[in-house]
C-alpha positions, 0 to 999 in steps of 0.5 A: 679750894672752893667754898662748897668743898670746904663746907663739905669737909667742915661737915665731915670734920665736925662729924655731921656726915660720914666719909661716904656722904662727903664723897657723894656731895663732892662728886655731885658738886663737881658734876654740876660744875662740869655740866655748867662748863660744858653748856658755856663752852657749847654756847661760846662755840655756837656764838663763835661760828656765827660771829665768824660769818659776820665779823671775821676779825672778832671770830679770829680773836676768839679762836686765838684766845681759846687756843691759848687758854682752853685747848679743848674748846678750841679743838671743838670749835675747829671741828664744829665751825665748818658744820655751821658754815664757819670758815677757819 
């Protein structure tokens, strides 16, 4: 459990906030984290498409790493790379 969620649950347990407020806070922290991951993922894809033109071996390594641990980003890379001149 992350520290933000733990702090929110401690506030709820102590009676300083109600359940509705705790739910809103947890949703807000989750949304911020998801936005951050989306931005990071887009940056990785943009850099990867450029690396593919400059350094094919490094691009292939990055793509194979994405396929192993983050299939959604690998799928996005596969769809977006050709738009920017990347060769798959």
